[in-house]
C-alpha positions as CSV (number, residue, x, y, z in Angstrom):
1,M,-164.4,113.1,43.0
2,I,-162.0,115.0,45.7
3,N,-159.5,113.3,44.0
4,S,-160.0,114.3,40.5
5,S,-160.4,117.9,41.8
6,I,-157.1,118.0,43.8
7,N,-155.9,115.9,40.3
8,G,-157.0,119.1,38.5
9,G,-155.6,121.9,40.4
10,N,-152.2,120.4,40.4
11,H,-152.5,120.1,36.6
12,M,-153.6,124.2,36.4
13,L,-150.4,125.1,38.1
14,E,-148.0,123.2,36.1
15,K,-149.8,124.9,33.2
16,R,-148.5,128.2,35.6
17,Q,-145.5,127.7,36.0
18,P,-143.4,128.8,32.2
19,I,-145.5,131.9,33.0
20,V,-143.6,132.8,36.0
21,A,-140.2,132.0,33.9
22,L,-141.1,135.1,31.5
23,N,-140.5,137.7,34.3
24,H,-136.7,137.6,33.5
25,P,-136.5,139.8,30.5
26,A,-138.0,142.5,33.1
27,R,-134.2,142.7,34.8
28,P,-132.4,146.6,34.0
29,K,-130.0,146.3,31.5
30,M,-126.5,146.7,33.3
31,N,-124.3,147.1,30.3
32,R,-125.4,150.8,29.6
33,P,-123.3,153.1,31.3
34,S,-125.6,156.5,32.1
35,R,-123.1,159.2,29.7
36,N,-123.5,161.4,27.1
37,N,-123.1,159.1,24.5
38,L,-124.1,161.6,21.6
39,L,-124.2,159.9,18.4
40,L,-122.6,161.7,15.9
41,S,-122.6,161.4,12.1
42,L,-120.1,162.6,9.4
43,K,-120.7,162.5,5.7
44,K,-118.0,163.5,2.9
45,N,-118.4,162.4,-0.7
46,D,-119.8,158.5,0.0
47,L,-117.4,158.1,3.3
48,E,-119.8,158.3,6.6
49,L,-118.2,158.3,10.4
50,N,-120.7,157.6,13.0
51,F,-118.9,158.3,16.7
52,Y,-120.3,159.0,20.2
53,S,-119.4,162.4,21.7
54,S,-117.8,160.7,24.9
55,L,-114.2,159.6,22.7
56,D,-111.3,161.8,24.0
57,P,-111.6,165.3,22.0
58,E,-108.2,164.4,20.5
59,V,-108.9,161.7,18.8
60,M,-111.7,163.2,17.4
61,N,-109.9,165.6,16.4
62,K,-107.2,163.7,14.9
63,L,-110.5,161.7,12.7
64,L,-111.9,165.1,11.5
65,E,-108.2,165.9,10.6
66,K,-108.3,162.9,8.0
67,I,-111.7,163.1,6.6
68,L,-112.2,167.1,6.2
69,P,-110.1,169.2,4.1
C-alpha cells in the first residue's frame, strides 16, 4: 500500500511538469522601445501611407511632398 501511494504521488508530479513550462510567455516584451510611436495614416485617392511620428521630420516632409499636391 505504501508503494502504490508513492507511485501515485510521482505520477501526479509528472503531470504537473508541463504546467510549469507554460510560465515562459509571461516575460516582458523587449523588442518595442518606449518612444512616441504614434502611427499616422495619410490617404489620397486610393493610396494610403502609414508611418510613425518618430521618423526624421525631413524624411516625413519629403514623403508628404510626393503624395500631397
